N, C-alpha and C positions, 0 to 999 in steps of 0.2 A: 596342425590346427592352434598351440597356443600363440604361434605368430599372428596368423590371422587376427586373433583377440586382440591382441596387443596393440598391431595396427590400427582395429578396430576403434578402440581405446583412444589412441594418439588422435587419430582423427576428429572424434567426438569433442575431445579437449582443444585440438585447434580453431575446429568449424564451428563446432556448435556452443552451447552455453551451461557447462556443467553445473555452475552452481547455481542456474535457476531452475534445470530439469531436478536437481536435488529435491530443492525447497517447492518445487511443484507438486513432487510426490510425496515429501516427509511433512510440509508444513503446508496444507490445504487452505488453511482458516487462520493461520496466524502468520508473523514474521521468523524468517527462519535467524537463528544468532546473530548473521552477521548481517543481516538488513536493518533499514530505518522504516519508521512508520511518520507518513504526513497527514497529519489533520486538515479538514477542511469542513468548517460548519457554516451554514446557509441559515438565517435568520429568517428570510422568507422562503419557502419553498418554490414561490411560485417566479421569485425573481433572482436566478442562480448567477446572475453577472454579479450580485451583492455578496461576498463574503470575508470570513475571517481564518485563518489559518496558520498551522504551526508544523515547522517539518522536523527531521531528525528525532522524533519518539524512539524509544527502543521498542515497544509492544502496543499489540492491540489493545490492552486493556489500557495501557495510557491515553491513547489516542481517544478512547470514550471518555475517560476520565476527565479530560482535556475539555472536549465537546459539552460533557455535561455540566462544568464549570463556566464556557461562554452560553449554555443555553440559560444558566440561572441568572446570570448578569443582562440576558436581552429579555428578562422575564416569562421564558418561555422553558422552565425544567423538564416537562414533560414531553420538551419537543413535538410538540404538538403545529405551532407553526412554521416550526424550521425542519431542516433535514440536514447530513450530514455523510462525508464518507473519509473512511481511513484506508488509504493507496500504502500499500504496501512496497517498498522497492521501485524509485523511479528510476525505469530504463533508458527512458530521454524525456526530450521535452522540443514540442515543435511549435512553432509562432505561438508559445505560452501557453500550449496543449499537453500538460503533463504524462505520459502514458507510463503504468502502473503494470506489475508482473500483476498483480490484483486487487480489486479494492473489497473493502468487507464493512459492514454497519457494524 
């Protein structure tokens, strides 16, 4: 029986994505210590093609702080006209579209 468990763990490590799975379980709304966060601020929530971004932040709180500073620069400190996203751990990029483990506000 222990042999089967060892084989299953090895298969998970080789075929699966153990770091992503662990992060999904333990850090549901935050970045795991080994992950980075990308911040996206949209000055006009109805024109999402126009945005500013900053990559490789350490925490979601860092993302929110940067977004707040950008919102103040665009004279929208309460983020009423704009919108934002914090992308946790970029997994892939397809044709300019970034895929993250999760996005939060």
